[in-house]
N, C-alpha and C positions, 0 to 999 in steps of 0.2 A: 358391710351387709345389704342386702334389700331388705332386711325387716328391720334395722337402723331408721332406712329412707323413710319407708311405709309410716312408723310409729311419728317419726318429725312432722310428716305428711299431715296425719291427722291430727297432732297438737296444733299446727296453724288453721285448719279451718275454723274460719270467722274472724281469720287477723287482717293485717294488707300483705301478710306472705303467702294466704292460701290463695294455690294455682300456679303460682312461680317454678320455674325450673330448678331442680334439685338434684343434685348428685354429688359424688365423694371428691374433695380436695384434697390437694398437697400435705404428707406429712399426717395422715389421720382426720384429718379435718373432713367439714361438710360445705358445701358451697350452696347458696341461693345463688341463683342468677336473676338477672333483668330488674334488679331493684328498683322502683321509681326515684331518677336523682331530687326531686321536687318532694318525697315524703323521706326523707332517710332518716329521721328519729325516729316517725311512727313505726317504721318494717324495725327498725332496732328494738324502740321498746316495747314491743309485742313478744320479739324472738330475747328479751332481758325478764322480761315477766314470765317467760314458760322453762327458765334455766331448771328450778325444782322438778319440772319435768321431762326435759331433755338431756338436762345432766353438763349442759355445755356452755358456755361462756359466748356471748357473739358479740364481731366485731365487723364493720363495714370495711371494705378494702377495693382496690381497683384494680383491673387487668388494661388500663391506660397505661401506664410504664412499664408491666411487666407481664410477660405470655407465659408464666409459668404458674399463673392464677387463673386456674383453669379445671372445668369438672375433669376429671378421669373415669374409665370405663369401669374402671377396679379400686378399690378402696387400696391406698398408701400405708403402711407402716410407721407410724409417727413414736416418741418415745416409750420406751417399756414403764410402766409405773417405777421401779426402781430409778429409772435415769432421770425421769419427773421428779421424783422425792430430792434427789441432789441437789438438783437444777434449784427447785425451791428451798432446801437448806441451803446453799450455797448464800443464794437472795438473799435470807431472812439476817444470816450475819453478812453482810457488805453494808458498804458504809457509803452510800451513795451521793450527799452532800460533799465528801472528800471530793470525788472524783468531777463531779456536776457543777460546774462553776462559772460564772456569766465575767467573761473577762474584766468588764470595767470595774469588779468586786475589788480591783488591784489599785486602780489609779487616784493619782492622787492630785484635786483641783488646786492651780496654784492660781496666781493674781490672773484677773482678764479669763476667769474661765468660768464665774461665777453664772453668768446670763447662758450660756452653753447649757450647765445645768437644771440649772432654776427656769429655760421655758421649756425642757422637757422636746418632745414628740410635736405632743400637740401643738404647739405654741403659746400657750398660758403662759406669759412671763410673772415668774413668783419671785424675782432677783430682791423685793424690796421686805421679802421674808427673813432672808441669809444674810443682808446686808452688813450684820455686825460679826459675820464669822471669821474666825483670825486665820487667814491664810497662811502658807497650804495646808489642807485639812485631807483628809481622806476622802473620796468619792461617797464608799457608803455610810458615814458619816453626816459628810453634808445631804445627802439626801435624807439621811431619817429624819434630823433635825428641821428639815423645809418640809416635810410628809405633817410633823408632830405639831408644827406650828401653821402648815393649812387645813389642820382642823379644830384650828380655833377659830378660821374666819369662815363662817358661813358662805357669804357671798360670793369667795373667790372658789370655796371648794365647789360650789354649786357652776361654777363656769369652769373647772377643770374637769368634773364629772360628764359636764354636756359634752368634751370634744374627746373624751375617750372610751366614755359607756358602751361605744357599738364591739369593741373587742370583748367584750365579756357576752354577747349578745347571738343567738344561735345566727341571726343574720348575717355575721359575719364571718362564718363558715365555707371551707371549702367545698364544693360540690364538684366531684369528675362527671364525665359521662357518662361514663358505664361502671355500676355500683352494683357490687357483688357483697352478700351474709357469708360470714364466714363462722362456722359454729366452732368452736376449740373444743378439743376432746378433754374438759375441765371445766371442773367449776370452780377452780381454786385460782383468785387474785393474782398471785403470786405466778403461779403457774402456764397462765396465758402469756405473760412477759415472753414464755419458749415459742411462740409462734409468732409477736408480732414484730413487721417489718419497719423498723425506724433508723433514719438514718443517725440518730445519736446515742445509738445501740448496736455497731457492727460486728463486735466481737462477742464471745461469753459470755465474759467478766463482765459488759457491759450490760448484757439480755439480763444479767442477774441484777446490778443495780436497776435499773428498769423497773424491774417486777419487785424491786423493795420500793419501790416511788409508787406504784401502780398500787400497792397494800397500804403503804403510810397516808395517801390521797384518800383512799376508800375509807376507811378507816379514820381520818378526823374530819373530813369534809362530805362523806358520800360522793367522790367525784369517782363518776364508771366512766371507761374507756368506750365509746361511742367508734368513733373511724381512726384508723390508720391508711395514712394513703404514701407513706416512706419519707416521707420529711414534714408529714404532720402529723399531729394528733389530735383529738377532737373526746373532753370529755363533758357529759352532763354532769352535774355538780348539783347534788340533794341539800346541801348543808353550809351555806355561802359564810366567810372568814367575817366575823365582824371589824368596823375602821378600828384601828389601832395595832397593839401588837398582833394581833390574829392577821389582818391583812397585810400586813409589812412580812410578817415569814412566810404567807403565800407567795407573795409576790415576789419574794426571794427566790425559793423554789422553782416559780414558774419560769423565772429570765432565765436560771439557771441552766434549767433543759431548755432553753426555746430563746437558743442566743438571736434568733433573727427575728422575734416577736419585738418590734420597732419599736418600743415605750420605754420611757426610764422607772426605775423600781417603784417612784413614787407615784405615777402615773397609774402602773399597775394597781398598785395599792389602792387607789382611790377607786380602781374599776370594778375590782373583784369582789365587793360586797354587793351590786349593782346588778349583779347578773348572775346565770348560771348554767353557763358555756364557756368552756375553758378552751383554750386556743393553744397548741405549742408549737412552736417551725424552728426546724433546725437544716439547714441545707448546705450544700457546698460551698 
């Protein structure tokens, strides 16, 4: 309906979204085109602040890889109220962390592998911290021991943080050439996953599990989905995990959802309390 577009355009006055082309998108969404790739967060924050007015959660998308993301001359039907309610209820009862698991969680570290796991991806060698661990031992137990001991060594912790903190900074985010803002026809966090295009959630059941992840992360960390680029999701986090159990739990979940995030779990746990941007990468 043109009235919907007019109301949204009026709400955009005085924001970075003012004057941008706007029209109907796929499956009941509204698209705002020509978002400046250099001002991604500003555009999203403006739309997020207007959710009480528009009733629509925003997410940045790109048509660089998908020509179905385009403004349409007429509105396209989305899910009915009952269909979306059923989706949300299925998400609420799902168990996402039974399905989302990092492949490394099932590995066992043998003799000769300590340095591999204790050096991590960033390259700070912490082998001395776990030289007394009896092998073989499950990799998650080895990494947790390493992380707990790292927290007691201020100098080593600072070195690791300096090498990994970028992954929770906004400068680390991917920015495509062409950016659109998609306004979803819901203000429900779980419901928004119905429209999220993510390689890690290709089936309906996976979409529902992703919906529950979005709801859990919003509740625990005020993690808000900013962008979905197909193989990548980007979140703004309002409540950072604290070092220790919080950061360790959040790091495990993030790596489970993002198997292509090239850091060890203990490195992610060090990085999370030091930044407000989460990056999820899951690709073929």
